[in-house]
Residue, then its C-alpha position, 0 to 999 in steps of 0.5 A: m513472503a508471498q508476492v502480492p499482485e501489482n494491481i492490488g491497492c492498499k488503503n491504510p490511513e495509519c501508515i506513515a508511508k502512505d503518501e509515497c506508496k504506489r499501492q495507495v495511489i492505485a487504490k485512490n485512482g481506481t485502477a486497483v482490482e482489489v483494495k486491502s489494508f496491509g501493514g504500516t503504522p503511524e511509526k513504521k512503514c510496512g516495507k512491502f511496496l516501497q523501494k529500498 
């Protein structure tokens, strides 16, 4: 899987892990250079950015 740069935010209101994901934090606080929507569903986390 390609590595996503640290300063790309994620805005995905569906993701169950959105409140524990630093990608959403940087999307909200304005430090992201770009905001995308990555995986993550109401049942499942995308798993790309969360600590294992």
